[in-house]
C-alpha positions, 0 to 999 in steps of 0.5 A: 449416275455419272455427269459432267462434274464427275467427268471433270473431277474424280472419275477423270482422275481415277479412269486416268490411273486405270487405262491399262485396264480401260482399254483392255474392258473397251477395246473389243467392242471398240475395235468393232465400231472402228471396223463399222466407220469403213474406210477412213483413209483421208477423212476428217474425224471427231473422236467423241470422248475419246479419253486417253486417246486409244481410239483416236490413235487407232483411227490416225493408224488407219489414215484418218485426220482425228480430233479427240475431243474430251471433258476430262483434262486428266485423260487428255494430258495422257492422250496428248502424251501419246499423240496421234491426234489433235486434242481438244478439252472441251464440252462436246455437247456444247463447245466450239469443236472445230471441223467440219468433220467427214465423220464421227465416232464415239466409244462409250462416250454418248451418254453423258450429255445433260441435253442429249438431243441439243448435244448430238444436234450440236455435233451434227452442225460440225459434221458435212452433208452425208458425213457418217456417225458411229456410236458404241455404248453398252447394251443392259448391264445384266448382259455385260459381265464386268457389271453383273458379275461383280454386283451378283457375287456381292449382293448378300452384302450389300443393300439392293439398290433399284436400277436407275430410270433409263436415260439416267446420264451413266454406262447403261444410259443408252442400253435401250434402242427405245430410248437413244433412237429418238434422241438421234432422230430428233438431233438430225441424224439419218439413216439410223440402225443398230445391232448388238455385237458381243466379245469377251473382255479382260478385266484387269488393272496393275501389275500384281503377278495374279490375275484374280487380284488384277481383276479384283483390283479393277473392279474395286475401282471402276465400274457400278460396284465401285461407286458403292464402295466409296467411304465403306469400312476396311474390313467390309471392303476386304470381304467384297474383295474375297467374294469377287476373287471366287466369283472371277475363279469362274472366268480365268482363262489362262492368265486373264480373267475374261468376261463377256461384254455387249455393246450397240453400235449404232450407225447414221449419216448427217 
């Protein structure tokens, strides 16, 4: 589970150190989500959960007037260094957001509100009538190699843990349309539709010359496996690193580890 305090603290700090790898992971599905926005030239766009700002900058490059909002100061500090948008350190589910906005975009930032219906209603209230919504969120963990490959590779060294209940705040909270569709409907969004998209993503962080080692270091720091390694003895952690290295050999293409990812692109209007 990842909640508001995590993003304001340890998770936000760790993501800010690994944004090189996170952009490699998130950009392939995120770019498909931006394409689903259609023409954004001249539009006022709210980027919910903008993180270090790569999505805000991409929308700005397409001609949008972008406001990126996030709850992590560490990530927003990186965004502000790069510019390309107006950035606000706020809780998008409850705080004033400026606007009104012609469109709302969110790349893997929709799934962490304590009260999702109230949060997405609040965001809709900052959007003009007829304004469009595009959300990108992960499908199930088993369909995303960045989560499933590490957990499968290390299952013999880790205790089996039950999957969290559907809707538990975290990367896969919106994996089921039967969960997210009623939230958005109750929040007042109309003309909802969704489709699953797949894309290969590079797993990497840092500047080690070995792409396998870069993938291992990313996995030890980010994702479902990383949270289970907190406080683990160095010897056991090293064994897990070796198992990951072996597993990633099957996904080494050229100079990068590439794994399959799958996400929902959700669209709607106010």
